[in-house]
Every structure is written in C-alpha cells, then in structure tokens.
matplotlib code that plots the C-alpha trace (Angstrom):
import matplotlib.pyplot as plt

x = [108.7, 107.2, 103.7, 103.4, 101.5, 98.3, 100.0, 102.5, 105.4, 105.6, 106.0, 109.3, 111.2, 109.1, 110.1, 113.7, 113.7, 112.3, 114.9, 117.6, 116.7, 116.9, 120.3, 121.7, 120.8, 122.8, 119.8, 119.9, 116.6, 116.5, 114.9, 115.5, 113.6, 112.9, 111.8, 110.3, 109.4, 107.6, 105.5, 102.3, 100.0, 97.3, 97.8, 96.6, 99.4, 101.8, 104.9, 103.4, 102.2, 105.7, 107.4, 105.0, 105.4, 109.2, 109.3, 106.3, 108.6, 109.9, 106.5, 107.2, 110.0, 107.6, 106.2, 104.3, 103.8, 103.0, 101.8, 101.1, 98.7, 96.7, 99.0, 101.2, 98.8, 98.7, 98.5, 95.6, 96.6, 97.3, 94.9, 95.6, 94.6, 95.8, 94.9, 93.5, 96.8, 98.7, 96.2, 96.8, 100.5, 100.1, 98.0, 100.9, 103.3, 101.1, 101.0, 104.7, 103.4, 101.4, 103.6, 102.4, 98.8, 98.7, 97.8, 94.7, 94.6, 91.8, 90.6, 91.2, 94.9, 94.9, 96.3, 96.9, 100.6, 100.2, 96.9, 98.7, 100.5, 97.5, 95.4, 98.2, 98.0, 100.8, 99.6, 99.3, 99.2, 98.5, 99.0, 95.6, 95.9, 93.6, 92.1, 90.4, 92.6, 93.5, 91.1, 91.6, 95.1, 95.0, 96.0, 95.6, 98.0, 98.2, 99.5, 103.1, 105.5, 104.9, 101.6, 103.1, 103.5, 107.0, 105.8, 103.1, 105.6, 108.0, 105.2, 104.3, 108.0, 108.0, 105.0, 106.6, 110.0, 108.5, 106.2, 108.7, 111.6, 109.6, 108.0, 111.3, 113.0, 110.4, 111.5, 108.7, 107.1, 103.5, 101.1, 99.3, 95.6]
y = [63.8, 61.0, 61.5, 65.2, 66.3, 67.6, 68.8, 71.6, 69.1, 69.2, 73.0, 72.6, 72.1, 74.9, 77.3, 76.2, 76.7, 80.2, 81.2, 79.4, 81.3, 84.6, 83.7, 82.2, 85.5, 87.4, 89.4, 90.8, 92.5, 95.4, 93.2, 89.7, 86.8, 84.1, 80.6, 78.6, 75.0, 73.5, 70.6, 69.8, 72.1, 69.4, 68.8, 72.3, 74.4, 73.6, 74.6, 77.8, 78.8, 78.1, 80.1, 83.0, 83.0, 83.0, 85.8, 88.1, 90.5, 91.5, 91.7, 95.3, 93.8, 91.5, 93.1, 90.0, 86.4, 83.8, 80.3, 77.5, 74.8, 73.8, 71.6, 72.6, 72.6, 75.5, 78.8, 81.0, 84.0, 85.1, 85.3, 88.4, 89.9, 93.4, 97.0, 98.6, 100.3, 97.0, 95.3, 97.9, 97.3, 93.6, 94.1, 95.9, 93.2, 90.5, 92.5, 91.5, 87.9, 88.9, 86.7, 83.7, 85.0, 84.8, 88.3, 88.0, 89.1, 87.4, 88.2, 86.1, 85.3, 82.7, 79.6, 78.0, 78.7, 82.5, 83.2, 84.4, 87.0, 88.1, 88.5, 90.7, 93.0, 91.7, 91.4, 87.8, 85.9, 82.4, 80.9, 80.1, 77.0, 75.2, 72.7, 70.5, 67.5, 68.4, 66.2, 63.3, 63.0, 64.8, 62.4, 59.4, 56.7, 58.6, 61.7, 61.3, 63.4, 61.1, 62.9, 66.4, 68.3, 69.9, 72.8, 73.7, 73.4, 75.7, 78.2, 78.1, 78.7, 81.7, 83.3, 82.8, 84.1, 87.3, 88.1, 87.4, 89.3, 92.3, 92.8, 92.4, 94.9, 97.7, 101.0, 100.8, 97.8, 97.0, 99.3, 97.8, 98.0]
z = [74.1, 72.1, 73.5, 72.7, 69.7, 71.3, 74.4, 75.0, 74.8, 71.0, 71.3, 73.0, 69.7, 68.1, 70.9, 70.8, 67.0, 67.4, 70.0, 68.0, 64.9, 66.7, 68.1, 64.9, 63.1, 65.7, 66.7, 70.2, 71.3, 73.7, 76.4, 77.5, 76.0, 78.4, 77.4, 80.3, 80.0, 83.0, 83.9, 85.7, 83.7, 83.8, 87.5, 88.4, 86.9, 89.6, 87.6, 86.3, 89.8, 91.3, 88.5, 89.0, 92.8, 92.3, 89.7, 90.4, 92.2, 88.8, 87.1, 85.9, 83.7, 81.8, 78.6, 77.3, 78.3, 75.7, 75.8, 73.3, 74.5, 71.4, 69.6, 66.6, 63.8, 61.3, 63.2, 62.3, 64.4, 67.9, 70.8, 72.9, 76.2, 77.1, 76.9, 73.7, 73.0, 73.4, 71.1, 68.4, 68.7, 68.5, 65.3, 63.8, 64.8, 63.3, 60.0, 59.6, 59.1, 56.0, 53.7, 55.8, 55.7, 59.5, 60.7, 62.8, 66.5, 68.3, 71.8, 74.9, 75.0, 77.7, 79.1, 82.5, 82.3, 81.8, 83.6, 86.8, 84.8, 82.8, 86.0, 87.4, 84.3, 82.0, 78.4, 77.3, 74.0, 72.9, 69.5, 67.8, 65.8, 63.3, 65.8, 63.1, 64.0, 67.6, 69.5, 67.1, 68.6, 71.9, 74.8, 72.6, 71.5, 68.2, 70.0, 68.6, 66.6, 63.5, 62.8, 62.8, 59.6, 59.7, 57.5, 60.0, 62.9, 61.0, 60.5, 64.2, 64.9, 62.5, 64.3, 67.7, 66.4, 64.9, 67.9, 70.6, 68.9, 67.8, 71.2, 73.0, 70.7, 70.9, 72.4, 75.0, 76.7, 75.8, 77.6, 80.5, 81.3]

ax = plt.figure().add_subplot(projection="3d")
ax.plot(x, y, z, "-o")
ax.set_aspect("equal")
plt.show()
C-alpha cells in the first residue's frame, strides 16, 4: 500500500478504521455493513463489474453504495445520487457531522466502482475531498503515505463511520428513484 495516496488504496485503512470504530463501540446496525476492497478500477472496473454481476440478484437489499476515489484529503461533504426523498434523508444524516463542519450534500455521487449499482437505481455516495493537492501526488513517485495528514484521514473515517452506520441503522432503506 506504499503507492496509495491519490488512489483508493489509501482509503483501505480509512474504511477499516470506520468499520473498526463501529465494531469497537459495540454498535450493531439493523442492516449489514459490507466493506468491499477490489482491484482493477483503472483497468476498466473489472473488480467492481465482477462484484456487481455476482451480487446484483440481491440488489433490493442494498440501501446505499459508497465509494472513495479522490484521495484522503480533508472532506468537504458527500456527493450523492438518488431520489429527492433519499437526498433529504442524506442531508439530515450529514447534519450529524456539524461539529466537524462537514455537512454539505452535493450532486453526482459517482465512481467507477459504484456506477453499476447507481445505474440500477441504488442510491450512491462518494466522499468529496479538497482536491487542492490531489493531482500534485496522484500516480506520482510522491504518492505515498508519508504525505498524508493523519487528522484529515481521521476526519474522512469519521464521515464514513457516521454515514455508513446511520444509513444501515435506519428503520427503512433509502427510498429509490
């Protein structure tokens, strides 16, 4: 994972920290949280496509799919694609992050890894980061963990923790389009 800052690889420890935090607090949401780490996103989304093909039979069980593909710089909010009702719910969820001043819900939750699900009607979200430094490191020799700010990674993990837990613990699934 050494070459990982500008790519999803660095988000592996962020996602693991989010899921670990939920687990260590003894929280058990009403629905299953699933963390999927795959490869070949930049080779045409082979891993994401295979996962979708293998699991689309259970699409009605997926309330939200989320992806992080813009590095792990300071989050500025969440990009979201879904129905107007689902968007309103996500705005309420993001208000829980007011102490971190990360409450915005932008349009166009997207990403190669979740696009199949979104096209099939599952609401989708992606972390929106401050991309000021992203392309200074993305796919370069400087794209290493040494340039990461642990505080920003912790904030990204907090956003992921809150969003994933709250959505999985809601009484109803997010409304579809």
